[in-house]
N, C-alpha and C positions, 0 to 999 in steps of 0.2 A: 238875743234881742236887745238894741239899744235905743233909747230914746234920749234926745238932747235938742229941746225946742224951748222957745219962750210962750208956752201954751198956758192960758188962765184956766182952761179947762179940759179935762182927760182926753187925750188922742187915743189911749190905749187902755181898753176894756178886758177884766179879768176872764170874761166868758171867752174872749178870742184866744186865749193862752193855753197851750196844751200842759198838762201836769210835767214837771221836772225842765220846764223852761227855764233858762237864765236870763235875767233881765239886769241891765246896767240902765238905772233911771237917773240922769244927771241934769236935767234941765230945770228942775223946780228948786231954785234958790230963794223963795220969797214965799211967805206964807199965802199969798194970792195967788199962787201958781200951782198946777196940778198937770202932770202928763199921765197920769195913771189913776183910775178910780179906786174906790175903797175895796170893792172885789178883789182887785189885783193884790192889794197888801192883805186882806184877810187871807188869800190862798197859799201867800207866801211862806216857806219854812224856814228861811232865813232872811234877815234885813241886816244889811251891814250899813254903817254910817263912819264917817270921819270922826264925828264927835257927838256923843248923846246931847250934850249941853246945847252944841250949835245946831242940830237938827232940831231941838225945839223952837229955835228962833226963826228957823228957814225952810224947814221941810214941808213945805206944802203938800206934798204927795202923803205924808204920813200922819199929820195932826189930824185931819178929818177922821181917819181911821180910829187914831187913838181917843179922839173925843166920842165916837159911837161905840167904844169898847172893843 
């Protein structure tokens, strides 16, 4: 499943995703954008980013989940 939007609010919820589903979430390139909800991030077994440092600056999908522990 792929998301590539300019959404500011999640368009994909973790409760909709079957276990084992591969996601490519590519549209959230600002902290104020988010394509997936925190539940999606919590359920992920692997999260891959180009750069950990850069993701802390612009990964709007990841930062809310990190801030909530």
